[in-house]
N, C-alpha and C positions, 0 to 999 in steps of 0.2 A: 375640403378644410375643418379640421377639429377642433375644437376649441379643450384648452388645462386653464383649470385653474391650479394655481400654485401658491403655496406659504412661501414666504423667504423671510430669512431675519431682517431685521433693517439696515443693516449695515451693508450687507448684499445687493438690496436693493435698490440702497443709496451707489454704490460702485456700479454696480448696471444702469444706472439714468446716467452717471456721469460721462462712462463710455459710449452709452448711446449721444447722446448729447454731442461729445468731440467727434463723433462718427457722424453727425449731422441725420440721426437716423430714428424712428419712433424706439421706442424701449422694447414692443413686439418684436419690431424687424432687428433688431441687437442680439434678443436673443435666441431669437431662432438662425441665423449666422454663429454665433456661438455655439450651439447645438450643434447644426450640420457643420463644424470647423472640429468640433469634436468628436462626431461619429467617422469624419473622412480620415481621422488621425490612425480611428482605431483599423483600415486597410489600406496604411502609406507601408509601406516595405523602405526600411532604414536600414543602412549601413550599422556592420557588427564591425568596432575597431579592432586592427591586427590582433592589440594584444589579446583580447577577450577571446577570437577563433583560437590561436593560439593555449589559451588557457582550455578552452573546450575540446581542442585535440588531445592535450595531455591527459587531459581528467577522462576521455574516453577511450586512452590508452593504457589509462592505469585499469580502468574496469575492464575491458577487455580480458587484461594480465591477470585481473581477481575474480574471473569468471572460470579460466580454466579451458579444458577441449572437451566438447561433446561429444556421442557417437554421432553418426548420420542418422541412427534410428532412434534417437532422443532428440534430435533436429527436427524430425519430419513429424513426430509424436506432437510437441512443443507446436509447431507450426497447422498440425491438423485439428489442436483445440484452441487455438485464438476465434476469438469472436469476427464472424464477416461483418464489416462496415463499408457500405454505402459510400461510395467519392461522394466528395460535395458536388454540389449543383456547378455543371458547365464544367468541371475538371475531367475533361475528355483526356485520352490517353495524347490527342495531338497537340492539346495545351499542355499535359506532363513532358512530351518530346519538347518543345519549344519553349521552354523554362528552364529544361536540360541545358538545352542548345544555349541559351543566352547565359545562362551562369560560367559554362564551359568557357562561353566567349570572354567573361569578363574576369576571369584567373590571371 
C-alpha cells in the first residue's frame, strides 16, 4: 500500500471529516472511497440525451455538406497519410463487434 501526504484547505478537511463521520468510517477510508468513486466515473458509459444526439447529427450533416466532394484518389491519399494508432489494450475485433451488436440492439 502506498502513502501520500496531502495539503488540504481547512474548509475541505472539515467537510471530509464531517462526511466520514456521517458514514461512520475513518477520514482515510472516506478519502479512498471518494477517489475510487471519481476514477470509476471516468470509465462509466452515460446515455446521451436524444436532443444532444439530434444536435450532433445535424452538426455532422452540416459539416459533410460544407466539405464538398473528394475523388477516390484524394480520399486514398488522406488515408495513406494518417498516423497509425495502436488499439487500446483489450480492444480486440471481437470486443468491437460485440459493442456494435449491443449498440444496434439498443436503437
